[in-house]
C-alpha positions as CSV (number, residue, x, y, z in Angstrom):
1,M,50.1,176.8,-62.0
2,K,50.3,175.5,-65.6
3,S,50.9,171.8,-66.4
4,K,51.0,169.9,-69.7
5,L,49.0,166.8,-70.5
6,F,50.5,163.8,-72.3
7,P,48.5,161.2,-74.4
8,V,47.2,157.8,-73.4
9,F,46.1,155.3,-76.0
10,L,43.4,152.5,-76.2
11,A,45.2,149.2,-75.7
12,A,42.5,146.5,-75.8
13,L,44.0,144.7,-78.8
14,V,47.5,144.9,-77.4
15,L,46.4,143.4,-74.1
16,L,44.5,140.6,-75.9
17,L,47.5,139.6,-78.1
18,A,49.8,139.6,-75.0
19,S,47.4,137.4,-73.1
20,L,47.2,134.9,-76.0
21,A,51.0,134.9,-76.3
22,C,51.4,134.0,-72.7
23,Q,48.8,131.2,-72.9
24,A,50.6,129.8,-75.9
25,L,53.9,129.7,-74.0
26,E,52.4,128.1,-70.9
27,S,50.7,125.4,-73.0
28,G,53.9,124.6,-74.9
29,G,55.5,122.5,-72.2
30,A,54.7,119.1,-70.7
31,S,51.1,118.8,-69.5
32,A,50.2,118.7,-65.8
33,P,48.3,115.7,-64.4
34,A,44.6,115.6,-65.1
35,P,42.5,117.2,-62.3
36,E,41.1,114.9,-59.7
37,V,37.5,115.4,-58.7
38,V,37.1,116.1,-55.0
39,I,34.3,116.8,-52.6
40,Q,33.9,120.5,-52.3
41,P,33.3,121.7,-48.7
42,E,31.4,124.8,-47.7
43,S,33.1,128.1,-48.2
44,P,34.6,129.6,-45.0
45,A,33.4,133.1,-45.9
46,A,29.9,134.5,-46.4
47,G,28.7,136.3,-49.4
48,P,28.7,135.8,-53.2
49,E,31.6,133.9,-54.7
50,T,32.7,132.3,-57.9
51,P,32.3,128.5,-58.3
52,R,34.9,126.4,-56.6
53,E,37.1,124.1,-58.6
54,P,38.8,120.8,-58.0
55,P,42.6,121.1,-57.8
56,T,45.1,118.8,-59.4
57,V,45.6,116.9,-56.1
58,E,44.6,117.2,-52.5
59,A,47.2,118.7,-50.3
60,A,48.3,117.8,-46.8
61,M,47.8,121.2,-45.1
62,P,49.8,122.3,-42.0
63,E,48.4,122.5,-38.5
64,P,46.9,125.9,-37.3
65,I,49.2,128.2,-35.4
66,A,48.5,129.7,-32.0
67,S,48.0,133.3,-31.0
68,K,51.3,135.1,-30.3
69,G,50.1,138.2,-28.7
70,P,49.5,141.8,-29.9
71,G,51.7,143.2,-32.6
72,L,52.4,145.9,-35.1
73,A,51.2,146.1,-38.7
74,C,52.9,148.4,-41.3
75,F,51.8,149.2,-44.9
76,G,54.1,150.4,-47.7
77,L,52.5,153.4,-49.5
78,R,53.1,154.5,-53.1
79,S,55.9,157.0,-52.8
80,A,54.4,158.3,-49.5
81,G,56.4,156.4,-46.8
82,I,54.6,153.8,-44.6
83,T,51.5,153.8,-42.4
84,C,51.7,151.6,-39.2
85,L,48.8,150.5,-37.1
86,D,49.0,149.5,-33.4
87,E,46.8,149.7,-30.3
88,N,47.2,153.5,-30.4
89,G,45.8,153.8,-33.9
90,W,47.2,154.8,-37.3
91,K,50.4,156.7,-37.8
92,T,52.1,157.6,-41.1
93,Y,55.9,157.8,-41.2
94,T,57.7,159.9,-43.9
95,R,61.1,161.4,-44.4
96,S,59.7,164.8,-43.2
97,N,58.1,163.6,-39.9
98,S,60.3,160.6,-38.8
99,D,63.7,158.9,-39.1
100,L,62.6,157.0,-42.2
101,P,65.3,158.0,-44.7
102,S,63.2,157.8,-47.8
103,D,59.5,158.0,-48.8
104,F,60.2,155.5,-51.7
105,V,59.7,152.2,-49.9
106,Q,60.1,148.9,-51.8
107,A,59.4,145.9,-49.5
108,A,59.2,144.9,-45.9
109,G,59.4,141.8,-43.8
110,A,58.4,140.8,-40.2
111,C,61.4,139.9,-38.1
112,P,61.5,137.2,-35.3
113,D,62.7,139.9,-32.8
114,G,59.4,141.9,-33.3
115,R,60.8,144.5,-35.6
116,I,59.8,145.2,-39.2
117,A,62.6,145.5,-41.8
118,I,61.8,148.1,-44.5
119,S,63.7,148.3,-47.7
120,H,63.8,151.8,-49.4
121,S,65.9,153.8,-51.8
122,S,68.5,154.5,-49.2
123,G,68.9,151.1,-47.7
124,I,67.2,149.1,-45.0
125,S,65.5,150.4,-41.8
126,L,64.5,148.2,-38.8
127,F,61.5,149.6,-36.9
128,D,59.7,148.3,-33.7
129,G,57.0,151.0,-33.6
130,A,59.2,153.5,-31.7
131,A,62.9,153.2,-32.5
132,W,64.7,153.0,-35.8
133,Q,67.9,151.3,-36.9
134,H,69.4,151.9,-40.3
135,I,71.6,149.8,-42.6
136,S,73.4,151.3,-45.5
137,K,72.5,150.1,-49.0
138,S,74.6,147.5,-50.7
139,D,76.1,148.1,-54.2
140,G,74.8,144.6,-55.1
141,Y,71.3,145.8,-55.9
142,S,69.3,148.9,-56.8
143,S,65.8,148.0,-55.8
144,A,64.4,145.3,-53.5
145,N,61.6,142.9,-54.4
146,S,61.4,141.3,-51.0
147,I,63.2,141.3,-47.6
148,S,63.3,138.5,-45.0
149,C,64.9,138.2,-41.5
150,A,66.6,135.2,-40.0
151,E,66.6,134.2,-36.3
152,D,70.2,135.4,-35.9
153,G,69.5,138.9,-37.4
154,T,70.7,138.1,-40.9
155,L,68.8,139.9,-43.7
156,W,68.1,138.5,-47.1
157,V,67.0,140.7,-50.0
158,A,65.7,139.4,-53.3
159,H,66.2,141.8,-56.3
160,F,66.9,142.0,-60.0
161,R,70.0,139.9,-60.7
162,G,70.1,137.9,-57.5
163,V,69.8,137.6,-53.7
164,S,71.9,139.6,-51.2
165,R,72.7,138.7,-47.6
166,Y,73.5,141.1,-44.8
167,A,75.3,139.5,-41.9
168,G,77.9,140.8,-39.4
169,G,77.9,144.2,-40.9
170,N,78.7,143.0,-44.4
171,W,76.8,142.4,-47.6
172,Q,77.3,139.4,-49.9
173,T,75.4,139.0,-53.2
174,F,74.5,135.7,-54.9
175,S,74.1,136.0,-58.6
176,A,70.8,135.0,-60.2
177,E,72.9,132.6,-62.3
178,L,73.1,130.4,-59.2
179,L,69.3,130.2,-59.0
180,A,68.4,128.7,-62.4
181,T,70.2,127.0,-65.2
182,G,70.1,126.6,-69.0
183,E,67.2,128.1,-70.9
184,Y,65.5,128.8,-67.5
185,A,68.2,131.2,-66.3
186,T,66.8,134.6,-65.6
187,E,67.7,137.7,-63.6
188,L,64.2,138.2,-62.2
189,V,64.3,137.1,-58.6
190,Y,60.9,137.9,-57.0
191,N,61.3,136.6,-53.4
192,A,63.7,135.1,-50.9
193,I,62.4,133.8,-47.5
194,V,64.5,132.5,-44.6
195,S,63.0,129.4,-42.9
196,P,63.4,129.0,-39.1
197,D,65.7,126.0,-39.8
198,G,68.1,128.4,-41.6
199,R,67.4,127.4,-45.1
200,V,66.8,130.2,-47.6
201,W,64.2,129.7,-50.4
202,A,64.2,132.0,-53.4
203,V,61.9,132.1,-56.4
204,T,62.8,133.4,-59.9
205,S,60.5,133.8,-62.9
206,R,61.5,130.2,-64.0
207,S,62.7,128.4,-60.9
208,V,62.7,127.8,-57.1
209,A,66.1,127.5,-55.4
210,V,67.2,126.7,-51.8
211,F,70.4,127.7,-50.0
212,E,71.7,125.2,-47.6
213,N,75.2,124.4,-46.3
214,D,76.5,127.3,-48.4
215,E,75.2,125.8,-51.7
216,W,72.2,126.5,-53.9
217,T,70.0,123.6,-55.2
218,V,67.8,124.5,-58.2
219,Y,64.3,123.2,-59.1
220,Q,62.9,124.2,-62.4
221,P,60.7,122.8,-65.3
222,G,61.9,119.3,-66.1
223,D,63.9,119.2,-62.9
224,G,61.4,119.1,-60.1
225,F,58.4,120.6,-61.8
226,E,56.1,119.4,-64.6
227,G,55.0,121.8,-67.3
228,N,56.4,125.1,-68.7
229,L,55.9,127.2,-65.5
230,F,56.4,130.9,-64.8
231,F,56.8,131.6,-61.1
232,N,55.8,134.8,-59.3
233,A,55.3,134.2,-55.6
234,L,56.7,132.3,-52.6
235,A,55.6,131.6,-49.0
236,L,56.4,129.2,-46.1
237,D,53.9,127.3,-44.0
238,S,54.0,126.4,-40.3
239,L,55.8,123.1,-41.2
240,E,58.5,125.2,-42.9
241,R,57.5,123.9,-46.3
242,P,57.9,126.3,-49.2
243,W,54.9,127.1,-51.4
244,A,55.5,128.5,-54.9
245,G,52.9,130.3,-56.9
246,Y,53.2,130.0,-60.7
247,S,51.2,131.1,-63.7
248,N,48.2,128.9,-63.1
249,G,48.6,127.1,-59.8
250,V,50.7,126.5,-56.7
251,A,53.2,123.9,-55.7
252,Y,54.6,122.8,-52.3
253,F,57.8,121.0,-51.4
254,E,57.6,117.8,-49.2
255,G,59.7,114.7,-48.9
256,G,62.2,116.0,-51.5
257,N,59.5,116.5,-54.2
258,W,57.3,119.3,-55.5
259,R,53.5,118.7,-55.6
260,Q,51.6,120.8,-58.0
261,I,48.0,122.0,-57.6
262,G,46.4,123.6,-60.6
263,K,44.4,126.8,-60.6
264,P,43.5,127.3,-64.3
265,D,41.4,130.4,-63.9
266,F,44.0,132.5,-62.0
267,S,46.6,134.6,-63.7
268,S,50.1,134.9,-62.4
269,P,49.9,135.5,-58.6
270,K,51.9,138.5,-57.5
271,V,52.1,137.4,-53.8
272,M,50.9,134.6,-51.6
273,S,50.5,133.9,-47.9
274,L,49.3,131.1,-45.6
275,D,46.9,132.0,-42.8
276,A,46.9,130.7,-39.2
277,N,44.7,127.8,-40.3
278,G,47.1,126.7,-42.9
279,R,45.1,127.8,-46.0
280,V,46.9,129.2,-49.0
281,W,46.0,132.7,-50.3
282,L,47.0,134.0,-53.7
283,A,46.8,137.6,-54.8
284,S,46.9,138.9,-58.4
285,T,46.9,142.4,-59.9
286,T,44.2,141.2,-62.3
287,S,42.3,138.3,-60.6
288,G,41.7,139.5,-57.1
289,L,42.1,136.9,-54.3
290,S,41.9,133.1,-54.2
291,F,42.4,130.7,-51.4
292,F,43.0,126.9,-51.2
293,D,41.8,124.9,-48.1
294,G,43.5,121.6,-49.0
295,S,40.8,120.3,-51.4
296,A,39.2,123.2,-53.3
297,W,39.7,126.8,-54.4
298,T,37.5,129.8,-53.7
299,N,37.7,133.1,-55.6
300,Y,37.0,136.6,-54.3
301,T,36.8,139.6,-56.6
302,V,35.0,142.8,-57.2
303,T,32.1,140.9,-58.7
304,T,31.7,138.8,-55.5
305,N,31.5,142.1,-53.5
306,H,34.5,141.2,-51.4
307,L,37.2,143.5,-52.9
308,P,37.2,147.2,-53.9
309,T,39.4,146.3,-56.9
310,D,40.9,143.1,-58.4
311,R,44.3,144.8,-58.3
312,V,45.8,143.2,-55.2
313,N,49.5,144.0,-54.5
314,A,50.2,142.7,-51.1
315,L,49.2,139.9,-48.6
316,A,50.1,139.1,-45.0
317,A,48.7,136.9,-42.3
318,D,48.6,137.4,-38.6
319,S,48.6,134.7,-35.9
320,L,44.9,135.4,-35.1
321,G,43.9,133.9,-38.5
322,R,43.2,137.2,-40.3
323,I,44.4,138.0,-43.8
324,W,45.5,141.5,-44.7
325,A,45.3,142.4,-48.4
326,G,46.8,145.6,-49.8
327,T,45.1,146.8,-53.0
328,S,45.4,149.8,-55.3
329,Y,42.2,151.1,-53.7
330,G,42.4,150.3,-50.0
331,L,43.5,147.9,-47.3
332,V,41.2,144.9,-46.9
333,V,41.2,142.8,-43.7
334,V,39.6,139.4,-43.8
335,D,38.4,138.1,-40.4
336,G,36.4,134.9,-40.9
337,S,33.3,135.9,-42.8
338,T,33.9,139.7,-42.2
339,W,35.6,141.7,-44.9
340,Q,36.6,145.3,-43.9
341,T,38.1,147.9,-46.3
342,Y,40.1,150.9,-45.0
343,R,40.8,153.9,-47.2
344,M,41.8,157.5,-46.7
345,E,38.1,158.5,-46.6
346,N,37.3,156.3,-43.6
347,S,40.6,156.0,-41.7
348,D,44.0,157.6,-41.2
349,I,45.9,155.3,-43.5
350,G,48.3,157.4,-45.6
351,D,47.4,156.2,-49.1
352,N,44.8,154.0,-50.8
353,F,47.5,152.4,-52.9
354,I,49.3,149.7,-50.7
355,E,52.6,148.3,-52.0
356,F,53.4,145.8,-49.2
357,I,52.3,144.6,-45.7
358,A,54.3,143.3,-42.8
359,I,52.6,142.1,-39.5
360,I,54.1,141.1,-36.2
361,N,52.4,138.3,-34.2
362,D,48.6,138.9,-33.9
363,G,48.7,142.3,-35.3
364,P,46.7,145.2,-33.9
365,S,43.0,145.5,-33.0
366,L,40.9,146.8,-35.9
367,P,39.9,150.5,-35.4
368,A,36.4,151.8,-36.0
369,L,35.7,153.5,-39.3
370,A,35.9,157.3,-39.4
371,A,33.6,159.7,-41.2
372,K,35.5,162.3,-43.3
373,E,34.0,165.2,-45.2
374,S,34.4,165.1,-49.0
375,G,36.3,167.7,-51.0
376,S,36.2,169.2,-54.5
377,L,38.6,169.7,-57.4
378,T,38.5,172.5,-59.9
379,G,40.8,173.6,-62.8
380,K,40.9,175.0,-66.4
381,L,41.7,173.3,-69.7
382,E,43.3,175.1,-72.6
383,D,45.1,174.4,-75.9
384,S,48.8,175.2,-76.7
385,A,47.7,178.7,-77.9
386,N,46.2,179.4,-74.4
387,K,42.6,179.2,-75.8
388,P,40.0,177.7,-73.4
389,L,38.7,174.3,-74.4
390,A,34.9,174.1,-73.9
391,G,32.8,171.0,-73.8
392,M,35.7,168.6,-73.3
393,R,35.3,165.6,-71.0
394,V,37.6,165.4,-68.0
395,E,37.9,162.5,-65.5
396,I,39.6,161.7,-62.2
397,C,40.2,158.2,-61.0
398,V,42.1,156.4,-58.2
399,E,44.6,154.0,-59.9
400,P,47.7,155.2,-61.7
401,L,47.5,155.0,-65.5
402,G,50.2,153.9,-67.9
403,S,50.5,155.1,-71.5
404,Q,47.6,152.8,-72.5
405,F,44.0,152.0,-71.3
406,S,41.5,149.3,-72.3
407,G,38.1,150.7,-71.3
408,D,35.7,153.1,-73.0
409,T,37.7,155.9,-71.4
410,P,40.9,155.8,-69.4
411,C,39.1,155.8,-66.0
412,S,35.9,153.9,-66.9
413,E,37.1,150.5,-65.7
414,Q,38.6,151.8,-62.4
415,P,37.0,151.1,-59.0
416,F,36.1,154.7,-58.6
417,F,36.0,157.6,-61.0
418,L,34.2,160.9,-61.6
419,S,33.5,162.6,-65.0
420,T,32.5,166.1,-66.0
421,E,32.9,168.6,-68.9
422,T,34.5,172.0,-69.2
423,D,32.3,175.1,-69.5
424,V,32.6,177.8,-72.2
425,N,35.7,179.2,-70.3
426,G,37.4,175.8,-70.2
427,V,36.7,175.5,-66.4
428,F,35.7,172.2,-64.8
429,R,34.8,171.2,-61.3
430,F,34.3,167.9,-59.4
431,E,32.1,167.9,-56.3
432,N,31.9,165.3,-53.5
433,V,35.4,163.9,-54.0
434,P,36.3,161.4,-51.2
435,T,39.7,162.0,-49.5
436,G,42.5,160.4,-51.4
437,Y,44.9,160.6,-54.3
438,Y,43.6,161.0,-57.8
439,V,44.9,161.0,-61.4
440,F,43.6,163.3,-64.0
441,V,42.8,162.7,-67.7
442,A,41.2,165.0,-70.4
443,E,39.7,164.5,-73.8
444,T,41.8,165.8,-76.7
445,G,39.2,165.7,-79.5
446,D,40.6,162.5,-81.0
447,G,41.9,160.8,-77.9
448,W,42.8,161.3,-74.2
449,A,45.8,162.9,-72.3
450,Q,46.8,162.6,-68.7
451,L,48.7,164.7,-66.2
452,T,52.1,162.9,-65.7
453,T,55.0,163.2,-63.3
454,Q,58.0,165.4,-64.3
455,F,59.6,162.4,-66.0
456,G,56.5,161.7,-68.1
457,I,56.4,158.0,-67.4
458,G,53.6,157.8,-64.8
459,S,50.5,159.5,-63.6
460,E,50.8,162.6,-61.4
461,R,48.6,162.1,-58.4
462,S,46.7,165.0,-56.7
463,L,45.8,164.7,-53.0
464,I,42.3,165.8,-52.0
465,Q,42.1,166.4,-48.2
466,P,38.9,166.3,-46.2
467,G,36.7,169.3,-47.0
468,E,39.3,170.8,-49.3
469,D,38.5,172.8,-52.5
470,Y,41.6,171.9,-54.5
471,D,42.6,174.0,-57.5
472,I,44.7,172.0,-59.9
473,G,45.4,175.1,-62.0
474,T,45.5,175.5,-65.8
475,L,46.2,172.3,-67.8
476,T,47.5,172.6,-71.4
477,L,46.9,170.1,-74.1
478,E,50.0,169.8,-76.2
479,E,49.7,168.8,-79.9
């Protein structure tokens, strides 16, 4: 086959300016209380870690929860359906091999009845590990950011422009205008969670709102929160208290007030979760993992040798006390001081890029690692006149690329990449390629270009199976 390559550009300066702009915005509001120095206890996990910091205040943490029995764990894959793990092992569900209506999954939530609710491009599917139930999509939203289940079977979906409720066979959408007011009004609703007491908590980019007695109550900077805050994540603890993650900290709601806990070295948590011991975990797509035990923070990153990448997309906790983290390069399970990473090269998970995680009760037992044979990839590079390009660098890496990159090469800062050069005939070859999906980039003489999807807005990913010699075909550099 023949495919065209499209340019990617160095973006270090752009990223730096964007970072400085965000910092200026966050420092422009009212200042948070000065940090209080606290005694820092020993870390609960072994291995290297970054220094622990005192938070703004000490928090009253919830009591540990008890084991609830074996359960199911499901992981949303990047455009490849879901993989679920139970006592029988791994199984990947796609449109072609199951009743899952779409491979483009968006979010999932663990339901009180033991099922997992999965939002996808065709609607919502409820799955118990064997049987499926499907709910048609509402016209009130196009793509879900989160989904949560109530005790009575009601479903709540957070999305762009609001929150939608499914009950009694009908959908009702609450506009984002109800969730924030004035200058803090925004259409970005990141999460909505149903508490066991029936209240629904939702977080937008500038506020936290609660739905109770058919009314929304809004908390935002200057009205419940101090400082110019940008929210990203939401979770509930065992005491049914909401915790909101914002640009550089977390806050929890107790006694009618929000209590803020600063985390100055963490950037915009994408998701958060509380483990069975009541500790708060934050995940970021740039800063890895951090957790708060009530008096101090601990950071875990690539440099502490705990994570395969600092790009963490998903978090979930089981009732055994384990934390499950979905990254762009594998699934990480934290069990006390043990950190185990599962990827396609050592397990039957369907993708290394995990979008979301949902776990029922204790979750499943952890399977042993598998040993899979590596593969190889070959292809040919030519110009628009069909002339072979010799001596050109080509790279493959594991995380999707945008139109810009910040390292020495597009792949050089990724958790795994391979590099080679074309021969006199424009042919290149990669040996010892672990099982997984890879993106491809090639040198253009004065820059780099990548193989993109048919829409040209994202990286095309090539799957290398165990022991496979994959021929990507002829790739053409367009001027």
